[in-house]
C-alpha positions in Angstrom: 47.5 33.3 16.2 46.7 29.6 16.0 44.2 28.5 13.5 40.7 27.8 14.9 39.9 24.9 12.6 41.7 21.8 11.6 40.9 22.0 7.9 40.3 24.8 5.4 37.3 24.2 3.1 39.6 23.5 0.1 41.8 21.0 2.0 38.6 19.3 3.4 37.3 18.8 -0.2 40.6 17.3 -1.3 40.6 15.0 1.7 37.0 13.8 1.0 37.8 13.1 -2.6 41.2 11.5 -1.9 39.8 9.2 0.7 36.8 8.2 -1.4 34.3 9.6 1.1 32.6 12.4 -0.9 29.7 10.0 -1.4 28.7 10.5 2.3 27.8 14.1 1.4 26.4 13.5 -2.1 24.3 10.5 -1.2 26.1 8.1 -3.5 27.1 6.2 -0.3 23.8 5.6 1.4 23.1 4.9 5.1 22.9 1.2 5.7 20.3 -0.7 7.8 21.7 -1.8 11.2 21.5 -5.5 10.2 23.6 -5.0 7.0 26.8 -6.9 6.9 28.9 -3.8 6.4 26.9 -1.5 8.7 29.8 -1.1 11.2 32.1 0.0 8.4 29.5 2.5 7.3 29.1 3.9 10.8 32.9 4.2 11.2 33.4 6.0 7.8 30.4 8.3 8.5 32.0 9.2 11.8 35.3 10.0 10.2 33.6 12.3 7.6 31.6 13.9 10.4 34.8 14.6 12.3 36.5 16.1 9.3 33.5 18.4 8.7 33.2 19.5 12.3 37.0 20.0 12.4 36.6 22.5 9.5 34.2 24.6 11.6 34.8 27.5 13.9 34.5 26.3 17.5 31.4 28.4 18.0 29.6 26.5 15.3 30.6 22.9 16.3 27.9 22.4 18.9 25.2 23.1 16.4 26.2 20.1 14.3 28.1 17.6 16.5 25.0 15.6 17.4 23.6 15.2 13.8 23.8 11.4 13.1 24.7 11.5 9.3 27.5 13.4 7.7 25.2 14.6 4.9 23.1 16.5 7.5 26.1 18.5 8.5 
């Protein structure tokens, strides 16, 4: 049987730490104002973290979280 998620919880944590993106969940990397110089980079990295988190969910759970705007809210 094929796995139903892309990442196991432990591999997801390793990925978040290794890529330097754990701060999107712990609030050490804060949401930026849309006029901030690095706002587009924040949006991109937040989307990457969201995709990792959603990829670690069972398909039946994904729709509950996919539209949340910030990774920390997932």
